[in-house]
C-alpha positions as CSV (number, residue, x, y, z in Angstrom):
1,X,91.5,92.4,84.0
2,X,92.6,88.6,83.3
3,X,90.4,86.0,81.3
4,X,90.2,84.4,84.7
5,X,88.1,86.3,86.7
6,X,86.0,87.0,83.4
7,X,84.8,83.7,83.0
8,X,82.9,82.9,86.1
9,X,81.8,85.1,89.0
10,X,84.2,84.5,91.8
11,X,84.8,86.5,95.2
12,X,86.6,90.1,95.1
13,X,89.4,89.4,97.3
14,X,90.5,86.2,94.8
15,X,89.6,88.3,91.6
16,X,91.5,91.6,92.8
17,X,94.7,89.1,93.8
18,X,94.0,87.7,90.2
19,X,94.3,91.0,88.3
20,X,97.5,91.3,90.2
21,X,98.7,88.2,89.2
22,X,97.8,88.8,85.6
23,X,99.5,92.3,85.7
24,X,102.8,91.5,87.3
25,X,103.0,88.4,84.6
26,X,102.1,91.1,81.8
27,X,104.6,93.5,83.2
28,X,106.8,91.3,83.6
29,X,106.9,89.8,79.9
30,X,106.3,92.9,77.9
31,X,110.0,94.2,80.2
32,X,111.9,91.8,79.1
33,X,110.7,91.8,75.5
34,X,110.8,95.5,75.0
35,X,113.4,96.4,77.2
36,X,115.6,97.6,74.7
37,X,113.2,99.7,73.0
38,X,112.5,101.9,76.3
39,X,109.4,100.1,78.1
40,X,107.9,102.4,80.5
41,X,105.4,100.3,82.1
42,X,101.8,99.4,80.3
43,X,97.7,100.1,81.6
44,X,95.0,97.5,81.1
45,X,91.6,99.5,80.1
46,X,89.0,97.1,80.2
47,X,85.9,97.9,78.1
48,X,82.6,97.6,78.8
49,X,79.0,96.9,76.6
50,X,76.2,99.6,76.7
51,X,72.7,98.6,75.4
52,X,71.3,101.7,74.1
53,X,68.5,102.4,71.7
54,X,70.6,102.3,68.2
55,X,71.8,98.3,69.6
56,X,74.9,97.1,71.8
57,X,77.6,99.8,71.8
58,X,81.1,100.3,73.5
59,X,82.9,102.7,75.9
60,X,86.1,102.7,77.4
61,X,86.4,103.4,80.9
62,X,89.2,105.9,80.1
63,X,87.8,109.1,81.9
64,X,85.9,106.9,84.9
65,X,87.1,104.0,87.3
66,X,86.7,100.8,86.3
67,X,84.1,100.0,89.5
68,X,82.1,103.3,88.6
69,X,81.9,102.8,84.8
70,X,80.6,99.2,85.8
71,X,78.1,100.8,87.9
72,X,77.1,103.4,85.1
73,X,76.8,100.0,82.8
74,X,74.0,98.5,85.5
75,X,72.1,101.7,85.6
76,X,71.7,101.9,82.5
77,X,70.8,98.4,81.6
78,X,68.4,98.6,84.8
79,X,66.6,101.3,83.3
80,X,66.2,99.0,79.6
81,X,65.7,95.7,81.0
82,X,64.0,96.7,84.4
83,X,66.4,94.0,86.5
84,X,69.4,93.6,87.4
85,X,72.4,92.5,85.2
86,X,75.6,91.8,86.0
87,X,77.9,93.5,83.5
88,X,81.5,91.9,82.1
89,X,84.1,93.7,79.9
90,X,83.8,92.8,76.3
91,X,86.7,93.6,75.0
92,X,90.3,94.4,77.2
93,X,92.6,96.9,75.6
94,X,96.3,96.9,76.8
95,X,98.2,100.2,76.2
96,X,102.0,99.7,75.8
97,X,104.1,102.8,76.6
98,X,107.4,103.4,75.3
99,X,109.7,105.9,74.2
100,X,110.5,104.0,70.7
101,X,107.2,103.0,69.6
102,X,107.9,102.2,65.9
103,X,110.0,99.5,67.2
104,X,107.5,97.7,69.3
105,X,105.2,98.2,66.4
106,X,107.8,96.2,64.1
107,X,107.4,96.3,60.1
108,X,104.0,96.2,59.1
109,X,102.8,95.9,62.8
110,X,104.3,92.5,62.1
111,X,105.9,92.9,66.2
112,X,103.1,94.2,67.6
113,X,100.4,91.1,66.2
114,X,102.8,88.2,67.4
115,X,103.0,90.1,71.3
116,X,98.8,90.0,70.8
117,X,98.7,86.2,69.8
118,X,101.1,85.8,72.4
119,X,99.0,87.3,75.2
120,X,95.8,86.0,74.2
121,X,97.2,82.2,74.2
122,X,99.0,82.5,77.8
123,X,96.4,84.0,79.5
124,X,93.2,82.0,77.2
125,X,91.2,85.4,76.1
126,X,88.6,85.1,73.3
127,X,89.7,85.3,69.6
128,X,88.9,89.4,69.2
129,X,89.1,90.1,73.3
130,X,92.2,91.8,73.7
131,X,94.1,94.4,71.8
132,X,97.6,95.6,72.1
133,X,98.1,99.4,71.4
134,X,101.9,101.4,71.8
135,X,101.7,104.6,73.2
136,X,104.8,106.8,73.0
137,X,106.0,108.7,76.4
138,X,105.2,112.1,76.2
139,X,108.6,113.7,77.9
140,X,111.3,110.8,78.2
141,X,113.4,112.3,81.0
142,X,110.9,112.6,83.4
143,X,109.7,108.5,83.1
144,X,112.5,106.8,85.6
145,X,111.2,103.5,84.0
146,X,112.8,104.6,80.7
147,X,115.7,106.2,82.5
148,X,116.4,103.0,84.5
149,X,116.5,101.1,81.2
150,X,118.6,103.0,79.2
151,X,121.2,103.1,82.9
152,X,120.5,99.2,82.5
153,X,121.9,99.2,78.8
154,X,124.5,101.9,79.6
155,X,126.3,99.6,82.2
156,X,126.0,95.9,80.0
157,X,127.8,98.4,76.8
158,X,130.7,98.5,79.5
159,X,130.0,102.1,80.4
160,X,131.8,103.5,83.7
161,X,129.4,103.5,86.7
162,X,129.9,107.1,87.9
163,X,129.8,108.2,84.1
164,X,126.1,106.3,83.2
165,X,124.8,107.9,86.6
166,X,125.9,111.6,85.6
167,X,124.6,111.3,82.6
168,X,120.9,109.8,83.4
169,X,120.9,112.6,86.5
170,X,122.0,115.5,83.7
171,X,119.6,114.5,81.4
172,X,116.7,114.6,83.6
173,X,117.5,117.4,85.6
174,X,118.1,119.6,81.8
175,X,116.4,118.0,79.2
176,X,113.6,116.7,81.7
177,X,112.7,119.7,83.3
178,X,112.8,117.6,86.6
179,X,113.0,119.3,90.3
180,X,115.3,116.7,91.5
181,X,117.0,113.7,90.4
182,X,118.3,110.2,92.5
183,X,120.6,107.2,91.2
184,X,121.2,104.7,93.4
185,X,123.4,101.5,92.3
186,X,124.4,98.9,94.5
187,X,126.5,95.3,94.1
188,X,130.2,94.6,93.5
189,X,131.1,97.8,91.4
190,X,134.8,97.9,92.1
191,X,136.4,95.8,93.9
192,X,135.2,91.9,95.7
193,X,133.7,93.4,98.5
194,X,130.0,95.2,97.6
195,X,128.9,98.5,98.0
196,X,126.3,101.0,97.0
197,X,126.6,104.8,95.1
198,X,124.2,107.3,95.3
199,X,124.3,110.1,92.5
200,X,121.6,112.6,93.5
201,X,120.8,116.6,92.3
202,X,117.9,119.2,93.0
203,X,115.1,118.4,95.6
204,X,113.8,115.2,96.7
205,X,111.3,114.3,98.8
206,X,111.2,111.1,100.6
207,X,107.7,111.3,103.3
208,X,103.9,112.6,103.1
209,X,101.4,112.6,100.8
210,X,103.3,114.4,98.4
211,X,105.4,111.9,97.3
212,X,102.6,110.0,96.1
213,X,102.0,112.2,93.1
214,X,105.1,113.7,92.8
215,X,107.9,111.0,93.0
216,X,108.3,108.7,90.3
217,X,110.9,105.8,90.7
218,X,112.0,102.6,89.3
219,X,114.1,100.0,90.1
220,X,116.0,97.2,87.7
221,X,118.6,94.6,88.3
222,X,121.4,94.4,85.8
223,X,123.4,90.9,85.4
224,X,127.1,91.9,85.2
225,X,130.2,90.0,85.2
226,X,130.9,90.0,88.4
227,X,127.7,89.8,90.0
228,X,124.1,91.3,90.4
229,X,123.6,95.2,90.4
230,X,121.1,96.7,91.6
231,X,119.8,100.1,89.8
232,X,117.3,102.6,91.1
233,X,116.2,105.8,89.4
234,X,114.1,108.4,91.3
235,X,112.6,111.4,89.9
236,X,110.9,114.4,91.5
237,X,108.0,115.7,89.2
238,X,107.7,119.4,88.8
239,X,104.0,121.2,89.1
240,X,101.7,121.0,85.4
241,X,98.7,122.7,85.6
242,X,97.8,120.9,82.3
243,X,98.7,117.7,83.9
244,X,100.9,115.9,81.4
245,X,104.4,116.6,83.2
246,X,103.3,116.6,86.7
247,X,100.6,116.7,89.2
248,X,98.7,119.8,88.8
249,X,98.3,120.7,92.1
250,X,101.3,122.5,93.8
251,X,102.6,120.6,97.3
252,X,101.4,121.3,100.5
253,X,104.1,123.1,102.2
254,X,104.3,125.9,98.9
255,X,102.8,129.2,100.5
256,X,102.0,131.5,97.5
257,X,100.6,134.9,99.0
258,X,99.1,137.3,96.9
259,X,99.0,141.0,96.6
260,X,96.7,142.9,98.3
261,X,93.5,144.6,96.3
262,X,94.4,148.1,95.8
263,X,91.1,149.8,97.4
264,X,89.9,153.1,96.2
265,X,90.8,156.3,98.6
266,X,87.2,157.3,100.4
267,X,87.2,160.9,101.1
268,X,87.0,162.5,104.4
269,X,83.7,162.6,106.4
270,X,82.7,166.3,106.5
271,X,82.8,167.7,110.4
272,X,79.6,170.0,111.2
């Protein structure tokens, strides 16, 4: 949540636009600064205050949505004060997901403190109102942003396009355990004429609601000597009942047939 949307009461449409601009600019800043450290996305978590019997305490909006947490805060404060109170986040947590978190933190946490100071001054946060954390990506092979960053730096170091793309596909399928992978490279690859090369393996869904849950994609642009190359990595996640490596629910077109239950044999009825 941006500091602009917290300063004064603004219409909801403008608030969503302000928060979207804040997230886009923050994502661009971290992407440029932490690209070599395997930057894989950012998450903004507002913390809402709760007025309890023991005093003011804070609860992070992690398990519930932002609007649900705000509704819960209003209900609790209304029960205590007997009137409607507008609850705003007291602190904003920014969680940076990366593959090499130690490089993100820096020596004795120096780099993360510098990033916190930059974000605080750029977006006009109050003192101690924003905190930055680093979170390691659980499975690097199933993160499209980490893989497209890896492909980007392979091409910048002079590796051939075909070899770099097949290396990404092999790593995602074998080490990551994905259902499918697709790598698309567009631009001036060899000659003066631009073209597109597609490398794919496994099973990939293109349409339907399952794409929103099972498919992870990321896009990057590389400034090469011959021009700009466009990179796109698409990963089909596997099903995981725990929810760590992939969605909990199965695909809608997968039909599971259970074995019939064994019924006890009934004795034939006696005939008189």
